C-alpha positions as CSV (number, residue, x, y, z in Angstrom):
1,X,70.2,113.5,101.2
2,X,68.0,111.0,103.1
3,X,69.2,107.5,103.5
4,X,65.6,106.3,103.3
5,X,64.6,104.7,100.0
6,X,61.2,105.7,98.6
7,X,59.0,106.0,95.5
8,X,59.1,109.1,93.3
9,X,55.4,109.6,93.5
10,X,55.8,110.4,97.3
11,X,58.9,112.5,96.9
12,X,59.4,116.3,96.9
13,X,62.1,116.0,94.3
14,X,59.8,114.6,91.6
15,X,58.4,117.2,89.2
16,X,55.5,116.5,86.9
17,X,53.4,118.3,84.4
18,X,51.0,121.0,85.8
19,X,47.8,119.0,85.3
20,X,49.3,115.5,85.7
21,X,48.0,113.2,88.4
22,X,50.2,111.5,90.9
23,X,50.3,107.9,89.7
24,X,52.6,104.9,89.2
25,X,52.7,105.5,85.5
26,X,53.0,109.3,85.5
27,X,56.4,110.3,84.0
28,X,58.3,113.3,85.5
29,X,61.7,114.8,86.2
30,X,63.9,114.2,89.2
31,X,64.9,117.7,90.5
32,X,67.2,116.6,93.4
33,X,70.2,118.9,93.4
34,X,72.7,116.1,92.8
35,X,70.6,114.2,90.2
36,X,69.1,117.1,88.2
37,X,72.2,117.6,86.0
38,X,71.6,114.1,84.6
39,X,68.1,115.1,83.4
40,X,66.5,111.9,84.7
41,X,63.0,111.1,83.5
42,X,61.3,108.7,86.0
43,X,57.8,107.3,86.7
44,X,55.9,107.6,89.9
45,X,56.8,103.9,90.6
46,X,60.5,104.6,90.3
47,X,62.5,105.2,93.5
48,X,65.9,105.8,95.0
49,X,67.8,106.7,98.2
50,X,67.6,110.5,97.5
51,X,64.0,110.2,98.6
52,X,62.6,113.1,100.6
53,X,58.9,112.8,101.6
54,X,56.7,115.5,100.2
55,X,54.4,116.5,97.3
56,X,55.8,116.6,93.7
57,X,56.5,120.0,92.1
58,X,54.8,120.9,88.8
59,X,56.3,122.5,85.6
60,X,55.6,122.2,81.9
61,X,58.1,120.0,80.1
62,X,58.7,117.7,83.0
63,X,57.6,114.6,81.1
64,X,59.0,115.5,77.7
65,X,61.5,113.2,76.0
66,X,64.0,114.5,77.1
67,X,62.7,116.7,79.9
68,X,62.8,120.4,79.1
69,X,61.6,121.8,82.4
70,X,63.7,123.7,84.9
71,X,63.4,122.7,88.6
72,X,60.7,124.6,90.5
73,X,62.1,124.2,94.0
């Protein structure tokens, strides 16, 4: 886990729909190993201290209410 705080839209642990664009209002799923069990649906403008710089993953069901996707990393 990184101690650096950052936005979900810039994090490798953020997973969005296959054709979704990376934006503040795009909803997706946090797939960080420690947070994934909580099935947290977050926007690109959300953020936390589990931030890891990178490009988001993509999987169908990542923005569902509740999310139904499995982590792809």
